[in-house]
N, C-alpha and C positions, 0 to 999 in steps of 0.2 A: 402285156403292157408295152405299148409302142412309145419309143422315145422317153421312157421313164415317167410317163404320165399315167397316174392311176385313175381309171374311169369312175371310181367311187368318190373321188374328190368333187365337191360341189360344182366348181367352175368347169371341170372337165365333163361332168355329167350333163350340165346345161348346154355346153357347146356341142356335145355329141348327140344328145337326144332332143334338145329344145330348138334346134335350128331347122327351119323348113327344108333346107337343102339336104338334111340328113333324115328325112321322115321315114325312109325305108329302114334305117337302123332302129328307130323307135317302134315301127311295126314289127320287126323281127324280135325285139326285146319283149314287147307285150305278148306276142303269140307264144314265145317260149315260156313265159311265166304263167300266163293265164290258161293255156291249153284248152281253148274254147272249141265247141263243136263246129262252129263256123269261124275260121280265122279272120282276123282283121286284115283288110286289104288296102284301106285308105285312112289316113288320119289328117286332120287339119290342126296345125300348131296355132294356138291362140295366145293372146297377150297374157303373161303370167300373173298379172296383178288382180287381186280380188278386192274391189273397193267396198266400203261399208255403207250401210244405209243411215247409220246414226253416228253422231260425232263421238260418242263414248266408245264405239266399237273400234277394234284394232284391225287395220287392213292386213292381208296376208299376201305373200309372194310365193308362188309355187316354182319348183325347179322346172317342171314341164307341165303345160296345160294343153290338152289336145282333145279333140272329139273324133269319133269314127263315123 
């Protein structure tokens, strides 16, 4: 824990793994957790908002949204 900031706190997690400048940190995290046969080498950080199709639906906001 650097500077007393816990990476599991929502804001810290978003700043660490949801920032395109830190995409290598996200790649490392995903590869460590997923243990894929072919590791992830590139991710694209996307807008974290999922909008709805219908007025009655509730929108969602993700901590991190990325594609590989």
